C-alpha positions in Angstrom: -67.0 -41.0 30.1 -70.3 -39.2 29.4 -70.2 -36.1 27.4 -70.8 -32.7 29.1 -74.5 -31.9 29.2 -76.7 -29.1 30.5 -79.6 -30.4 32.6 -81.4 -29.6 35.8 -78.5 -31.3 37.7 -75.5 -30.5 35.4 -73.9 -27.4 33.9 -71.6 -27.4 30.8 -69.7 -24.5 29.4 -67.5 -24.5 26.3 -64.2 -22.8 26.6 -63.9 -22.3 22.9 -62.8 -19.0 21.4 -59.5 -17.1 21.2 -56.7 -18.4 23.5 -53.2 -17.1 24.1 -50.8 -19.2 22.0 -47.1 -19.6 21.4 -45.0 -22.2 19.9 -41.8 -23.5 21.5 -39.1 -24.2 18.8 -36.3 -24.3 21.4 -38.2 -26.7 23.7 -37.7 -24.4 26.8 -41.3 -24.1 28.0 -41.1 -26.9 30.5 -37.7 -25.8 31.8 -38.9 -22.3 32.2 -42.3 -23.3 33.7 -44.3 -21.4 31.2 -47.5 -22.5 32.9 -46.6 -20.3 35.9 -47.1 -17.0 34.1 -48.6 -15.5 31.0 -47.1 -17.1 27.9 -44.2 -15.3 26.3 -44.6 -13.7 22.9 -48.2 -14.9 22.8 -50.7 -14.3 20.0 -54.4 -15.1 19.8 -55.4 -18.4 18.2 -58.9 -19.9 17.8 -59.9 -23.1 19.7 -60.9 -25.4 18.1 -58.5 -25.4 15.1 -55.2 -26.7 14.0 -52.4 -24.3 14.7 -50.6 -24.9 11.4 -52.5 -22.8 8.8 -54.2 -20.0 10.8 -51.3 -17.7 11.0 -49.0 -16.7 8.1 -45.9 -18.3 9.5 -44.1 -21.1 7.6 -42.1 -22.0 10.7 -45.4 -22.6 12.5 -47.0 -24.7 9.7 -44.1 -27.2 9.9 -43.3 -26.9 13.6 -42.3 -30.1 15.3 -42.6 -30.2 19.1 -44.5 -28.3 21.8 -47.0 -25.5 21.4 -48.7 -23.8 24.3 -52.3 -22.6 24.9 -53.5 -20.5 27.8 -56.6 -18.7 29.0 -58.4 -17.7 32.2 -61.3 -19.7 33.4 -64.0 -18.3 35.8 -65.8 -20.7 38.1 -69.4 -19.6 38.9 -70.6 -19.2 42.5 -73.4 -21.6 41.8 -71.1 -24.5 41.4 -70.7 -25.0 45.2 -71.1 -28.6 46.2 -70.7 -29.8 42.6 -68.0 -31.9 41.0 -66.1 -29.7 38.6 -64.4 -31.2 35.6 -62.2 -30.1 32.7 -62.7 -32.0 29.4 -60.8 -31.9 26.1 -62.6 -33.4 23.2 -59.2 -33.9 21.5 -55.6 -32.6 21.7 -53.3 -33.9 18.9 -51.2 -35.8 19.6 -50.6 -35.5 23.4 -51.3 -32.9 26.0 -50.1 -31.8 29.5 -52.5 -29.6 31.4 -52.0 -27.2 34.4 -54.4 -25.2 36.5 -52.3 -22.4 37.8 -49.2 -24.3 39.0 -50.8 -27.6 39.5 -50.4 -30.4 36.9 -53.9 -31.9 36.5 -53.7 -34.4 33.6 -51.6 -35.8 30.8 -53.0 -37.7 27.8 -51.6 -39.6 24.8 -53.6 -40.0 21.6 -54.7 -37.2 19.4 -58.4 -37.9 18.5 -60.1 -39.0 21.7 -61.4 -37.1 24.8 -59.9 -36.9 28.2 -60.8 -35.1 31.4 -59.6 -34.1 34.8 -61.5 -33.8 38.1 -60.8 -30.3 39.4 -63.2 -30.4 42.4 -60.4 -30.1 44.9 -58.5 -27.5 42.9 -61.1 -24.9 41.8 -63.0 -22.7 44.2 -66.5 -21.5 43.1 -66.6 -17.7 42.6 -62.9 -17.5 41.6 -60.8 -17.6 38.5 -57.8 -19.7 37.5 -55.1 -19.9 34.8 -55.5 -22.8 32.4 -52.4 -23.8 30.5 -52.1 -26.6 27.9 -48.9 -27.9 26.3 -49.7 -29.8 23.1 -47.0 -31.9 21.4 -47.3 -33.2 17.8 -44.3 -35.5 17.7 -44.7 -39.1 16.7 -42.5 -42.2 17.2 -42.5 -45.9 16.6 -44.3 -46.2 19.9 -47.2 -44.0 19.0 -50.4 -44.5 17.1 -50.0 -43.3 14.3 -46.2 -43.8 14.0 -43.6 -41.3 12.8 -40.0 -40.4 13.2 -38.5 -37.0 14.3 -35.4 -36.2 12.4 -32.8 -33.6 13.2 -31.7 -31.7 10.0 -29.5 -28.7 9.3 -32.7 -26.7 8.8 -34.3 -27.9 12.1 -36.4 -30.7 13.3 -38.6 -32.5 10.8 -41.3 -35.1 11.3 -41.4 -38.0 8.9 -44.9 -39.6 8.9 -46.0 -42.8 7.3 -49.5 -41.7 6.5 -50.7 -39.7 3.5 -52.3 -36.7 5.2 -50.9 -33.6 6.8 -50.0 -33.9 10.4 -52.3 -31.1 11.6 -52.1 -30.6 15.4 -53.5 -28.5 18.2 -56.7 -28.3 20.2 -58.9 -29.6 17.4 -62.2 -29.9 19.3 -64.0 -28.2 22.1 -62.7 -27.7 25.6 -65.3 -27.9 28.4 -65.6 -26.8 32.0 -68.6 -28.8 33.4 -70.2 -30.2 36.5 -72.0 -33.2 37.9 -73.6 -33.6 41.3 -71.5 -35.3 44.0 -73.7 -38.4 43.6 -73.8 -38.9 39.9 -74.4 -41.1 36.8 -70.9 -42.2 35.8 -71.6 -44.1 32.6 -74.4 -45.6 30.4 -74.0 -48.6 28.1 -76.9 -49.2 25.7 -77.5 -52.2 23.4 -80.6 -52.7 21.3 -82.5 -55.6 19.7 -85.5 -56.2 17.5 -88.3 -58.8 17.6 -90.8 -58.3 14.9 -92.1 -54.8 15.2 -91.0 -54.4 18.8 -87.7 -52.9 20.0 -85.7 -53.6 23.1 -83.2 -51.3 24.8 -80.9 -52.9 27.4 -79.2 -50.3 29.7 -76.3 -50.9 32.0 -75.8 -47.8 34.2 -72.9 -47.2 36.6 -73.3 -44.6 39.4 -71.3 -43.1 42.2 -73.0 -42.3 45.5 -76.4 -43.0 47.0 -79.5 -43.4 44.9 -81.6 -45.6 42.7 -81.6 -45.7 38.9 -84.8 -44.8 37.1 -85.1 -45.0 33.3 -87.5 -43.0 31.2 -87.8 -43.4 27.4 -89.6 -40.7 25.3 -90.3 -40.8 21.6 -89.6 -37.9 19.2 -93.0 -36.3 20.1 -92.0 -36.3 23.8 -94.4 -39.1 24.7 -93.3 -41.5 27.4 -93.2 -45.0 25.8 -91.3 -47.1 28.3 -89.8 -46.9 31.8 -87.9 -49.1 34.2 -85.8 -49.1 37.3 -82.4 -50.6 38.2 -78.8 -50.3 37.1 -79.3 -53.1 34.6 -82.7 -53.4 32.8 -84.4 -53.8 29.5 -87.0 -51.4 28.1 -89.6 -52.8 25.6 -91.0 -50.5 22.9 -94.1 -51.7 21.3 -94.3 -50.9 17.5 -91.0 -49.2 17.7 -89.6 -46.8 15.1 -86.3 -48.4 14.2 -83.1 -46.5 13.3 -82.2 -47.5 9.8 -80.1 -46.1 6.9 -81.7 -42.9 5.8 -84.1 -43.0 8.8 -82.5 -41.4 11.8 -85.3 -42.4 14.2 -84.1 -41.7 17.8 -85.6 -42.0 21.3 -84.5 -39.9 24.3 -83.4 -42.1 27.2 -83.4 -40.2 30.4 -81.4 -41.8 33.2 -82.1 -40.5 36.7 -80.4 -41.1 40.0 -83.1 -40.8 42.6 -82.9 -40.7 46.4 -86.3 -40.7 48.0 -88.3 -38.1 46.2 -85.3 -36.1 45.0 -83.6 -36.5 41.6 -79.9 -36.3 42.4 -78.7 -36.5 38.8 -80.2 -36.8 35.4 -78.7 -37.5 32.0 -80.4 -37.8 28.6 -79.0 -40.0 25.8 -80.3 -40.3 22.3 -80.9 -43.9 21.4 -81.5 -45.6 18.1 -83.0 -49.1 18.0 -81.3 -51.3 15.4 -79.4 -54.5 14.9 -76.2 -55.2 12.9 -75.1 -58.7 11.8 -72.7 -60.4 9.4 -74.2 -63.5 7.9 -72.1 -65.3 5.3 -71.2 -62.8 2.7 -74.0 -60.4 3.7 -73.9 -57.3 5.9 -77.3 -56.9 7.6 -78.8 -53.9 9.3 -82.2 -54.7 11.0 -82.0 -58.1 9.3 -81.9 -56.6 5.8 -78.9 -56.6 3.4 -77.1 -53.3 3.3 -75.0 -51.9 0.5 -72.5 -49.2 1.5 -72.4 -46.2 -0.8 -70.1 -43.4 0.2 -66.5 -42.4 1.0 -63.5 -42.5 3.0 -63.3 -38.9 4.4 -61.0 -36.6 6.2 -61.5 -33.9 8.8 -59.7 -31.4 6.6 -60.6 -27.9 5.6 -58.9 -24.7 4.5 -57.4 -22.7 7.4 -59.0 -24.7 10.2 -57.1 -27.9 9.2 -58.6 -30.6 11.4 -60.4 -28.2 13.7 -64.1 -29.1 14.1 -66.6 -26.7 12.7 -70.4 -27.3 12.7 -70.9 -25.2 9.5 -68.4 -27.3 7.5 -69.8 -30.5 9.0 -73.4 -29.7 8.0 -72.3 -28.7 4.5 -70.4 -31.9 4.0 -73.4 -34.0 5.1 -75.5 -31.9 2.7 -73.2 -32.9 -0.1 -73.4 -36.6 1.0 -77.2 -36.3 0.7 -76.9 -34.5 -2.7 -74.7 -37.3 -4.1 -76.8 -40.1 -2.7 -74.3 -41.5 -0.2 -75.5 -43.5 2.7 -72.3 -44.1 4.6 -68.7 -43.0 5.4 -65.5 -44.3 7.1 -63.7 -42.1 9.6 -60.4 -42.5 7.8 -57.9 -42.7 9.4 -58.8 -41.7 13.0 -61.9 -41.1 15.2 -63.9 -38.1 14.1 -65.4 -35.5 16.4 -68.3 -36.9 18.3 -70.5 -34.1 16.8 -70.1 -35.9 13.4 -71.5 -39.1 14.9 -74.4 -37.2 16.6 -75.3 -35.7 13.2 -75.0 -39.1 11.4 -77.3 -40.6 14.1 -79.9 -38.0 13.3 -79.6 -38.3 9.5 -79.4 -42.1 9.3 -75.9 -42.1 7.8 -74.0 -45.3 8.5 -70.5 -45.0 9.9 -67.4 -47.2 10.0 -65.4 -46.0 13.0 -61.7 -46.3 12.5 -58.7 -46.0 14.9 -55.7 -43.8 14.2 -53.6 -46.9 13.4 -52.4 -45.8 10.0 -48.9 -46.1 8.6 -48.1 -49.4 10.3 -46.6 -50.8 7.1 -43.0 -50.2 6.0 -43.7 -52.1 2.8 -46.0 -49.3 1.7 -43.6 -46.7 3.0 -40.9 -48.3 0.9 -43.0 -48.3 -2.2 -44.7 -45.0 -2.0 -42.4 -42.8 0.1 -38.9 -43.8 -1.1 -37.9 -45.7 2.0 -36.2 -49.2 2.1 -38.8 -51.9 2.4 -38.5 -53.8 5.7 -40.5 -55.6 8.4 -42.8 -53.5 10.5 -43.4 -55.9 13.4 -41.3 -58.6 15.0 -37.8 -57.7 13.9 -39.1 -54.3 12.8 -39.4 -51.1 14.8 -43.0 -51.4 15.9 -43.4 -53.3 19.1 -45.0 -53.7 22.5 -45.3 -50.0 23.3 -47.2 -49.3 20.0 -49.4 -52.4 20.6 -50.3 -51.2 24.1 -51.1 -47.7 22.7 -53.4 -49.2 20.1 -55.3 -51.3 22.6 -55.7 -48.3 24.8 -57.1 -46.2 21.9 -59.5 -49.0 21.0 -60.9 -49.0 24.5 -61.2 -45.2 24.6 -62.9 -45.2 21.1 -65.5 -47.8 21.9 -66.2 -46.3 25.3 -66.9 -43.0 23.5 -68.9 -44.2 20.5 -70.6 -47.5 21.5 -74.0 -45.8 22.0 -74.2 -44.3 18.5 -76.6 -46.2 16.3 -74.8 -44.9 13.2 -71.6 -46.7 14.1 -72.0 -50.3 12.6 -68.4 -51.5 12.6 -65.0 -50.9 14.2 -62.0 -50.6 11.9 -58.8 -51.6 13.8 -56.3 -50.2 11.3 -55.8 -48.9 7.8 -53.4 -50.7 5.4 -51.2 -52.4 8.0 -48.7 -55.1 7.2 -50.9 -58.1 7.3 -49.1 -61.0 5.6 -46.7 -62.0 8.4 -46.9 -64.0 11.5 -45.6 -61.0 13.4 -48.5 -58.9 12.2 -50.9 -61.5 13.6 -49.2 -61.4 17.0 -49.4 -57.6 17.0 -53.0 -57.3 16.0 -54.6 -60.3 17.9 -54.8 -58.3 21.2 -56.4 -55.4 19.3 -59.2 -57.5 17.8 -59.7 -59.2 21.1 -59.9 -55.9 22.9 -62.5 -54.6 20.4 -64.7 -57.7 20.8 -64.5 -57.7 24.5 -65.4 -54.0 24.7 -68.3 -54.4 22.3 -69.5 -57.8 21.2 -72.5 -56.4 19.3 -70.6 -54.9 16.2 -68.4 -56.5 13.5 -64.7 -55.8 13.6 -62.4 -55.4 10.7 -59.3 -53.8 9.3 -58.5 -52.3 5.9 -56.3 -54.5 3.7 -53.6 -53.1 1.3 -52.6 -54.4 -2.1 -49.4 -55.9 -0.8 -51.4 -58.7 1.0 -53.8 -60.3 -1.5 -56.4 -62.9 -0.6 -54.1 -65.9 -0.6 -51.4 -64.1 1.6 -53.3 -61.9 4.1 -53.1 -63.5 7.6 -55.3 -60.9 9.4 -58.4 -61.6 7.4 -59.3 -64.7 9.6 -59.5 -62.2 12.5 -62.0 -59.9 10.7 -65.7 -60.2 10.2 -65.7 -58.2 7.0 -63.1 -58.0 4.2 -62.3 -54.3 3.6 -59.8 -53.6 0.9 -58.2 -50.6 -0.8 -57.3 -51.1 -4.5 -55.8 -48.7 -7.0 -55.7 -50.7 -10.3 -55.5 -48.1 -13.0 -53.6 -45.6 -10.8 -50.7 -47.0 -8.8 -50.9 -50.3 -10.7 -51.8 -50.5 -14.4 -51.5 -46.8 -14.4 -53.7 -45.3 -17.2 -54.6 -48.7 -18.6 -58.3 -49.1 -17.6 -58.8 -52.3 -19.6 -56.0 -54.0 -17.6 -57.3 -52.4 -14.4 -60.8 -53.7 -14.9 -59.5 -57.2 -15.8 -57.1 -57.4 -12.8 -59.5 -56.0 -10.3 -62.2 -58.5 -11.2 -59.7 -61.4 -11.0 -58.5 -60.3 -7.5 -62.0 -59.7 -6.2 -63.2 -63.1 -7.3 -60.2 -64.6 -5.5 -61.3 -62.9 -2.3 -64.8 -64.2 -2.8 -63.7 -67.8 -3.4 -61.2 -67.9 -0.5 -63.2 -66.1 2.2 -66.9 -66.5 3.0 -67.2 -62.9 4.1 -68.8 -59.7 2.9 -66.3 -57.6 0.8 -66.4 -53.8 1.1 -64.2 -51.8 -1.2 -63.0 -49.1 1.2 -60.8 -47.1 -1.2 -60.5 -46.8 -5.0 -60.0 -43.7 -7.2 -57.5 -41.6 -9.0 -55.8 -38.2 -8.5 -57.6 -35.6 -10.5 -57.0 -31.9 -11.2 -60.2 -30.0 -11.2 -60.7 -28.3 -14.5 -58.3 -30.5 -16.4 -60.2 -32.2 -19.3 -59.1 -34.7 -21.9 -60.9 -36.2 -24.9 -59.1 -39.5 -24.4 -59.6 -39.6 -20.6 -55.9 -39.1 -19.8 -54.7 -39.6 -16.2 -55.2 -36.6 -13.9 -58.2 -35.4 -16.0 -61.7 -35.3 -14.7 -62.8 -37.7 -17.5 -60.2 -40.3 -16.4 -61.4 -40.2 -12.8 -65.0 -40.7 -13.9 -64.2 -43.5 -16.3 -62.1 -45.3 -13.7 -65.0 -45.2 -11.3 -67.3 -46.6 -14.0 -65.0 -49.5 -14.7 -64.8 -50.4 -11.0 -68.5 -50.2 -10.6 -69.0 -52.5 -13.6 -66.8 -55.1 -11.7 -68.6 -54.6 -8.4 -72.0 -55.2 -10.1 -70.8 -58.6 -11.4 -69.7 -60.0 -8.0 -72.4 -60.9 -5.4 -70.0 -60.8 -2.4 -69.4 -57.1 -2.8 -71.5 -55.2 -0.1 -70.3 -51.7 -0.7 -68.2 -49.1 -2.4 -66.4 -46.2 -0.6 -64.6 -43.9 -3.1 -61.3 -42.4 -2.0 -61.8 -39.6 -1.3 -64.8 -37.4 -0.6 -62.7 -34.2 -1.1 -59.1 -33.3 -1.9 -57.1 -32.9 1.3 -53.8 -31.6 2.6 -50.7 -33.8 2.7 -47.0 -33.3 3.3 -45.6 -31.8 0.0 -43.8 -34.2 -2.3 -43.3 -34.8 -6.0 -46.5 -36.9 -6.1 -48.4 -34.5 -3.8 -48.7 -31.0 -5.2 -51.0 -29.1 -2.8 -52.2 -32.3 -1.3 -54.0 -35.5 -2.4 -56.3 -34.8 -5.4 -58.4 -38.0 -5.3 -61.5 -36.2 -4.0 -64.6 -36.1 -6.1 -65.0 -32.6 -4.6 -62.2 -30.1 -4.4 -60.9 -29.1 -1.0 -63.3 -26.2 -1.0 -66.2 -28.6 -1.9 -66.7 -27.9 -5.6 -67.8 -31.0 -7.5 -65.7 -32.7 -10.2 -67.2 -34.7 -13.0 -66.9 -37.8 -10.9 -69.3 -36.4 -8.3 -72.0 -36.1 -10.9 -71.3 -39.6 -12.2 -71.6 -41.0 -8.7 -74.8 -39.0 -8.1 -76.3 -40.7 -11.2 -75.3 -44.1 -9.8 -76.3 -43.6 -6.2 -79.6 -41.8 -6.7 -82.5 -43.8 -5.3 -83.6 -46.5 -7.8 -80.5 -46.1 -10.0 -79.5 -49.7 -9.4 -81.3 -52.6 -7.7 -79.4 -53.6 -4.6 -77.7 -50.4 -3.8 
């Protein structure tokens, strides 16, 4: 599914702005056919945004169930003889969409795009009513999982992930066109031979016409061209995409019939290679060391709603601190983030929304009985099918981004049982079948150490979250350093794979200071990071460090979560803590050989 694009043959219009909105606490909208008329008791709500925090309504912040969005769309006269499509970049967690009284599409999965062909429904030069029902409920069959509970105070959603269940139309909505004969999809892979680059393109089309490929450099000069649905372009003395060097070419794909261009689509392309060799992670044949963060799409008021200004500021802070990479924890990010990472040369680990698939963690951290997750547990075939579907949708969306160097199948799942292997084997196979060019991994949790984890043989890279000094050895940094090193050396000795530390850190209250580096103080967070870094520097198999987290973020309230998770090195409104300055000292160019 190609993104909407304006060109000589295509027209794309965002439907962002203020939409009519109402929530449905009694779940009567479907019964009463709310799509057939203006929404009852509607207010105006911005799209994109989460619905939870924009209005001053506590019942809306914690609402479980359906919410409804509606607006009028106007179809230009000039769209005669065009395909007309409606695209949602994301609707969390599922959506049902009507044009006037016609149901046009339903989609499950809150962080990936979907679209409906409205060519036979819309009439150029007319208007129509667009209604969307968005539902934020989770179950054992969904990715991520959750449980809806009926309580005396209403419905409550119990989640098994440690971030707030923001929901709504989080990303842009588009009304866009293609010609009747059109370019349906483009798949790009790249390779390097010496100073030359190679771009292999596989193009699928619908309708009559021949495929022409034109490649221009950043100065607009034509550097290569070819013809055919499957062909390879050679770029002599290519400018490679590399960490910190967002070198991109513009690949224009044309569908030509005779002398007429029926359709045209331009795709930014970065030439680079990714490889795992032994315990090294290589980009363009050179060892790469990850410096950065697990991050969240999380901001005041907007929640998980995408905003370009916030995105640019976050990337500016990544540059300021010296980071070269990030993980899209724990779901696919807006594609605008990947576009921007492509242009800046920021390396991305792209993660699915498979978080919370571990009842052992739920038992330990959320006060629930520990029990099996898979096999005899509640997570089964429906969930497995949903994960495989989302992997396919994720890779189809993001496979052409040079910034994406690895797929992360899940965060902290149960991974020490035969049932977990049976659950995840199809997911790893699906990822490798959809994209054989990138490594695939998952993020290991502390309950499954190196000698017990059964999913590690399926992964190309060991990615582990560890909280010695915080959840384990709390406040005792000497013990934390000693036990961390012992475990990492065990991983190195048992698995000949690169080891990336995907989470480590401590909750920290901004402005709380302590002479003796007491837990929750800024000094403790900074010293804990220093201790971890000393260990990393002693182990050759370590290929990177991703601090948890870039910034404080919202969670469900609990006795261990007061106004959210405080492990950020920036506050939620992006003010640096002491740890941010300590990381900047470590990550600045030349601060340490090898990183």
